[in-house]
C-alpha atoms as a printed R data frame, in Angstrom:
   type eleno elety resid chain resno       x      y       z
1  ATOM     1    CA   MET     A     1 103.390 89.303 175.614
2  ATOM     2    CA   LYS     A     2 102.120 89.354 179.190
3  ATOM     3    CA   VAL     A     3 102.331 86.193 181.311
4  ATOM     4    CA   LYS     A     4 100.217 86.187 184.459
5  ATOM     5    CA   ILE     A     5 101.218 83.979 187.378
6  ATOM     6    CA   TYR     A     6  99.185 83.043 190.433
7  ATOM     7    CA   THR     A     7 102.089 82.184 192.733
8  ATOM     8    CA   GLU     A     8 105.008 84.141 194.209
9  ATOM     9    CA   TYR     A     9 107.267 83.057 191.340
10 ATOM    10    CA   ILE     A    10 107.471 80.649 188.406
11 ATOM    11    CA   GLU     A    11 110.459 78.561 187.382
12 ATOM    12    CA   LEU     A    12 111.945 79.123 183.939
13 ATOM    13    CA   GLN     A    13 111.015 75.580 182.868
14 ATOM    14    CA   GLN     A    14 107.363 76.278 183.736
15 ATOM    15    CA   LEU     A    15 107.464 79.514 181.751
16 ATOM    16    CA   LEU     A    16 108.841 77.615 178.752
17 ATOM    17    CA   LYS     A    17 105.909 75.191 179.010
18 ATOM    18    CA   ILE     A    18 103.134 77.768 179.318
19 ATOM    19    CA   THR     A    19 104.551 79.805 176.428
20 ATOM    20    CA   ASP     A    20 104.700 76.648 174.250
21 ATOM    21    CA   TRP     A    21 108.484 76.563 173.759
22 ATOM    22    CA   ILE     A    22 108.473 73.022 175.180
23 ATOM    23    CA   SER     A    23 105.713 70.478 175.679
24 ATOM    24    CA   THR     A    24 107.120 68.466 178.603
25 ATOM    25    CA   GLY     A    25 109.252 69.270 181.604
26 ATOM    26    CA   GLY     A    26 111.828 66.759 180.422
27 ATOM    27    CA   GLU     A    27 112.605 68.930 177.408
28 ATOM    28    CA   ALA     A    28 113.589 71.863 179.643
29 ATOM    29    CA   LYS     A    29 117.128 70.675 180.315
30 ATOM    30    CA   THR     A    30 118.145 70.749 176.655
31 ATOM    31    CA   ALA     A    31 115.924 73.722 175.758
32 ATOM    32    CA   VAL     A    32 117.627 76.095 178.207
33 ATOM    33    CA   LYS     A    33 121.008 75.200 176.696
34 ATOM    34    CA   LYS     A    34 119.815 75.451 173.080
35 ATOM    35    CA   LEU     A    35 117.547 78.524 173.203
36 ATOM    36    CA   ASN     A    36 118.797 82.084 173.597
37 ATOM    37    CA   ILE     A    37 117.146 83.092 176.887
38 ATOM    38    CA   MET     A    38 117.622 86.403 178.690
39 ATOM    39    CA   VAL     A    39 116.099 87.174 182.087
40 ATOM    40    CA   ASP     A    40 116.121 90.855 182.990
41 ATOM    41    CA   GLY     A    41 118.898 91.445 180.454
42 ATOM    42    CA   LYS     A    42 121.170 88.588 181.558
43 ATOM    43    CA   LYS     A    43 121.804 85.286 179.740
44 ATOM    44    CA   GLU     A    44 120.114 82.403 181.540
45 ATOM    45    CA   ASP     A    45 120.528 78.640 181.162
46 ATOM    46    CA   ARG     A    46 119.212 77.318 184.490
47 ATOM    47    CA   ARG     A    47 115.830 75.663 184.081
48 ATOM    48    CA   GLY     A    48 115.036 76.144 187.775
49 ATOM    49    CA   ARG     A    49 115.666 79.905 187.707
50 ATOM    50    CA   LYS     A    50 112.916 81.643 189.675
51 ATOM    51    CA   ILE     A    51 111.070 84.293 187.695
52 ATOM    52    CA   TYR     A    52 109.173 86.878 189.744
53 ATOM    53    CA   PRO     A    53 106.453 89.355 188.754
54 ATOM    54    CA   GLY     A    54 108.043 92.396 187.159
55 ATOM    55    CA   SER     A    55 110.678 90.323 185.364
56 ATOM    56    CA   THR     A    56 111.152 90.401 181.619
57 ATOM    57    CA   VAL     A    57 112.141 87.205 179.824
58 ATOM    58    CA   VAL     A    58 113.269 87.202 176.197
59 ATOM    59    CA   ILE     A    59 113.336 83.814 174.453
60 ATOM    60    CA   GLN     A    60 114.724 83.731 170.920
61 ATOM    61    CA   GLY     A    61 113.792 87.402 170.524
62 ATOM    62    CA   ARG     A    62 110.230 87.042 171.866
63 ATOM    63    CA   LYS     A    63 109.578 89.189 174.923
64 ATOM    64    CA   TYR     A    64 107.477 88.019 177.892
65 ATOM    65    CA   GLU     A    65 106.560 90.281 180.812
66 ATOM    66    CA   VAL     A    66 105.691 88.380 183.980
67 ATOM    67    CA   GLU     A    67 102.863 89.829 186.061
68 ATOM    68    CA   ALA     A    68 101.097 88.759 189.225
69 ATOM    69    CA   ASP     A    69  97.429 87.910 188.816
70 ATOM    70    CA   GLU     A    70  95.674 89.916 191.497
71 ATOM    71    CA   SER     A    71  92.293 88.173 191.170
């Protein structure tokens, strides 16, 4: 699944919200510890991790490709 962002980067907790893994930012702290999250092939558990265009994030086996929105 493609995820378009309009800024230089997006934090992991924001990505979790827009992909409906969590509904509030407060859930991010426990979600990053509980979910199996890989960013560019490496295990990640920091909710503030910056995700840049070109990165691939896999959450519980679901793949998300982050792209910059050029419009």
